[in-house]
C-alpha positions as CSV (number, residue, x, y, z in Angstrom):
1,M,165.4,209.9,79.6
2,A,168.8,209.7,78.1
3,Q,171.2,212.6,78.1
4,G,173.7,214.0,75.6
5,K,175.3,217.2,74.4
6,I,174.3,219.3,71.4
7,K,177.1,218.6,68.9
8,K,176.1,220.7,65.9
9,L,173.2,223.0,65.0
10,T,172.3,224.0,61.5
11,D,170.5,227.0,60.1
12,K,167.9,224.7,58.7
13,G,166.1,223.7,61.9
14,F,168.0,220.5,62.7
15,G,171.0,219.3,64.6
16,F,172.9,216.5,66.0
17,I,173.3,215.2,69.7
18,E,176.5,213.5,70.8
19,T,175.7,210.4,72.8
20,D,177.5,207.4,74.2
21,R,176.3,205.4,71.3
22,G,177.1,208.0,68.5
23,D,175.5,211.0,67.2
24,L,171.7,211.3,67.0
25,F,169.7,213.6,64.5
26,F,167.0,215.8,65.8
27,H,164.6,218.2,64.2
28,L,163.2,221.4,65.8
29,S,159.8,219.7,65.8
30,A,161.0,217.3,68.5
31,L,161.8,220.2,71.0
32,Q,160.0,220.5,74.3
33,E,160.1,223.4,76.8
34,T,162.5,225.4,74.6
35,T,162.8,226.8,71.0
36,Y,165.5,226.1,68.5
37,E,167.0,229.6,68.9
38,Q,167.6,229.1,72.6
39,L,169.7,226.0,72.0
40,Y,173.5,226.1,71.7
41,E,176.3,223.8,70.9
42,G,177.8,222.0,74.0
43,Q,174.3,222.4,75.8
44,V,173.4,219.2,77.7
45,V,169.9,218.0,76.7
46,E,167.6,215.1,77.5
47,Y,165.9,213.1,74.7
48,E,164.0,209.9,74.0
49,A,165.6,207.7,71.4
50,G,163.4,207.1,68.4
51,Q,163.2,205.9,64.8
52,G,162.7,208.2,61.9
53,P,162.3,207.5,58.1
54,K,166.1,207.6,57.6
55,G,167.2,206.0,60.7
56,P,167.6,206.7,64.5
57,R,166.7,210.1,65.8
58,A,166.1,211.9,69.1
59,E,162.5,212.9,70.1
60,W,161.1,214.8,73.0
61,V,164.3,216.9,73.2
62,K,164.6,219.3,76.1
63,P,167.3,221.1,78.1
64,S,168.5,219.4,81.2
């Protein structure tokens, strides 16, 4: 799994992960082993890169 840092969280249940290849969108439905409320900006997470209807996104997101 790839790693990145939470760059931004919104109050609408989605956020962005800062990666070596740019920022990736993620939705709270992609979270594993945590809840959206437990995440914080700057936190290191693991994720699988995937493709959503509007472009690249992170899937299977979990804290490192």
